C-alpha positions as CSV (number, residue, x, y, z in Angstrom):
1,M,151.9,33.4,-31.7
2,V,148.8,36.0,-32.5
3,G,146.0,35.7,-34.6
4,L,142.8,35.5,-34.9
5,R,140.4,36.7,-31.8
6,K,137.8,33.7,-31.0
7,G,134.6,34.7,-32.6
8,V,133.0,35.1,-29.1
9,S,134.7,38.1,-28.8
10,Y,132.8,40.0,-32.1
11,S,129.4,37.8,-32.4
12,K,127.4,38.2,-29.8
13,K,128.5,41.9,-29.1
14,I,126.6,45.2,-29.9
15,V,127.8,46.7,-33.3
16,V,130.0,49.4,-33.5
17,P,129.4,52.2,-35.7
18,Y,132.0,53.9,-38.5
19,T,132.6,50.7,-39.5
20,R,131.5,51.0,-43.1
21,K,134.0,52.1,-45.8
22,S,132.2,55.3,-47.3
23,K,133.1,56.9,-50.8
24,K,133.3,60.5,-49.1
25,K,136.6,61.5,-47.6
26,K,134.8,63.3,-44.8
27,R,133.4,59.7,-43.4
28,A,135.6,57.2,-44.4
29,Y,136.5,56.1,-41.0
30,I,137.7,53.0,-42.0
31,K,140.7,53.1,-44.7
32,A,141.6,49.8,-45.9
33,V,138.8,47.3,-45.8
34,P,139.6,43.4,-45.2
35,A,139.6,41.2,-48.3
36,A,136.3,39.5,-48.6
37,S,137.0,35.4,-48.3
38,I,133.9,34.2,-49.8
39,V,135.2,33.5,-53.7
40,K,131.0,32.8,-54.4
41,F,127.4,33.3,-53.3
42,S,125.4,31.5,-56.2
43,M,126.6,27.6,-56.4
44,G,124.8,24.6,-57.8
45,N,122.9,24.8,-61.4
46,E,120.9,27.9,-60.9
47,Q,119.7,27.8,-64.8
48,A,117.4,25.1,-63.4
49,F,116.3,26.9,-60.3
50,S,115.0,29.8,-62.0
51,Q,113.0,27.1,-64.4
52,G,111.6,25.6,-61.4
53,K,113.1,22.1,-61.3
54,F,113.8,22.4,-57.7
55,P,110.5,21.9,-56.1
56,F,112.2,21.2,-52.6
57,Q,113.8,24.5,-50.3
58,L,115.4,24.8,-47.7
59,T,116.8,27.7,-45.7
60,L,118.9,28.2,-42.7
61,V,117.6,31.1,-40.3
62,S,118.9,32.4,-37.2
63,K,117.1,32.4,-34.3
64,E,119.1,35.3,-32.8
65,N,120.8,38.9,-33.6
66,I,124.2,37.7,-34.5
67,Q,127.7,38.5,-35.9
68,I,129.4,36.0,-38.4
69,R,132.4,36.0,-39.6
70,D,133.0,35.7,-43.2
71,S,135.9,32.7,-42.4
72,A,132.8,31.0,-40.8
73,L,130.4,31.6,-43.8
74,E,132.9,30.4,-46.0
75,A,133.8,27.2,-44.3
76,C,130.6,26.2,-44.1
77,R,130.1,27.1,-47.9
78,Q,132.9,25.0,-48.7
79,F,131.6,22.0,-46.9
80,V,127.9,21.9,-47.8
81,N,129.1,22.4,-51.8
82,K,131.4,19.9,-51.6
83,K,129.2,17.7,-50.2
84,L,126.6,18.8,-52.6
85,D,128.6,18.3,-55.7
86,K,129.6,14.9,-55.0
87,E,126.1,13.0,-53.8
88,I,124.1,15.3,-56.1
89,S,126.0,16.8,-58.8
90,G,124.3,19.3,-60.6
91,Q,120.7,18.4,-59.3
92,Y,121.1,21.4,-56.5
93,F,121.1,25.4,-56.1
94,F,122.8,26.6,-53.1
95,R,123.3,30.7,-52.2
96,I,124.5,32.5,-49.1
97,L,122.1,35.0,-48.2
98,A,124.4,36.4,-45.7
99,H,126.6,38.7,-47.2
100,P,129.7,40.1,-44.8
101,H,129.7,44.2,-45.1
102,H,130.4,44.6,-41.8
103,I,134.2,45.5,-40.6
104,Q,135.2,44.5,-37.6
105,R,138.2,46.3,-35.9
106,E,140.3,45.8,-32.7
107,N,142.8,47.9,-30.9
108,K,145.6,45.6,-30.6
109,M,147.6,46.0,-27.1
110,L,150.8,44.5,-25.7
111,T,151.4,43.0,-22.9
112,G,154.5,41.9,-20.8
113,A,157.7,43.7,-20.2
114,G,158.3,46.7,-22.0
115,A,154.7,47.1,-23.2
116,D,154.0,50.5,-21.5
117,R,156.6,51.8,-24.2
118,M,155.0,50.3,-27.3
119,S,151.2,51.1,-26.5
120,T,149.2,54.4,-26.6
121,G,146.4,52.6,-24.3
122,M,143.3,54.0,-25.2
123,Q,144.2,56.7,-26.6
124,L,143.2,56.8,-30.6
125,S,141.8,53.4,-29.7
126,F,139.3,53.6,-32.9
127,G,141.5,50.5,-34.0
128,R,142.6,48.6,-37.3
129,A,140.1,46.7,-40.0
130,V,140.9,43.1,-39.2
131,D,138.0,41.2,-40.6
132,R,134.4,40.9,-42.4
133,A,131.0,40.1,-40.7
134,A,127.3,39.8,-41.5
135,I,125.5,40.8,-39.5
136,V,121.9,38.6,-39.5
137,K,119.0,39.4,-37.4
138,N,116.8,36.9,-35.8
139,E,114.3,35.0,-38.2
140,K,116.8,36.2,-40.9
141,P,118.2,33.7,-43.6
142,I,122.0,32.7,-43.6
143,F,122.1,30.3,-46.3
144,F,119.4,28.6,-48.8
145,V,119.4,25.3,-50.6
146,A,116.9,23.8,-53.5
147,V,116.8,20.4,-54.7
148,G,114.9,18.5,-56.7
149,T,114.5,15.1,-54.6
150,K,112.5,14.2,-50.8
151,K,115.8,12.1,-50.8
152,A,117.7,15.2,-51.5
153,E,115.8,17.3,-48.9
154,S,116.9,14.8,-46.1
155,F,120.6,14.9,-47.3
156,V,120.7,18.8,-46.9
157,R,119.0,18.6,-43.5
158,K,122.0,16.7,-42.5
159,L,124.2,18.6,-43.8
160,F,122.4,21.8,-42.3
161,K,123.1,20.2,-39.0
162,Q,126.6,19.2,-39.8
163,I,127.1,23.3,-40.2
164,K,125.9,24.2,-37.0
165,P,129.1,23.8,-35.0
166,K,130.9,26.0,-37.6
167,L,128.5,28.8,-37.1
168,P,128.4,31.1,-33.6
169,C,124.1,31.2,-33.8
170,T,121.4,28.9,-33.4
171,T,119.7,28.0,-36.4
172,R,116.8,26.3,-37.3
173,V,115.8,25.2,-41.0
174,I,112.7,26.3,-43.3
175,N,110.7,24.6,-45.9
176,K,110.0,27.4,-48.7
């Protein structure tokens, strides 16, 4: 069964050029962009955050240059938002700061008996758009959470520890 390739095949590689859709047809190397899997980028009580009611602010930051797939960001988003909504409903603000603009491509190759008749090898090997990824540089933020109490802040720290295995990079938490 063929599915998504492992994240390792993309995450720590050098970013490949020509992977953004351009408005100019001449420069549009990518013809069709895969649909974004991230539903929302901001969750929680945004109005209370803008009024300054959440003094405890935590940011999850990457410790290395990395590409993070949008499916990994969406999995983390769902987990964190569900736990925050269950524990401190309405008393938080959560935002995804890494946006998946980079389009990952793959030149699919068939192997096995008769595959030499099916594939073109490295001829026209630009590949098809497969997925989206966010390019995150060293010390750049991935997630941001603002809460109102010290107890909620420790809860968010615990949540950030729980989502570390879902991300392809090493991370650390910063207080703002």
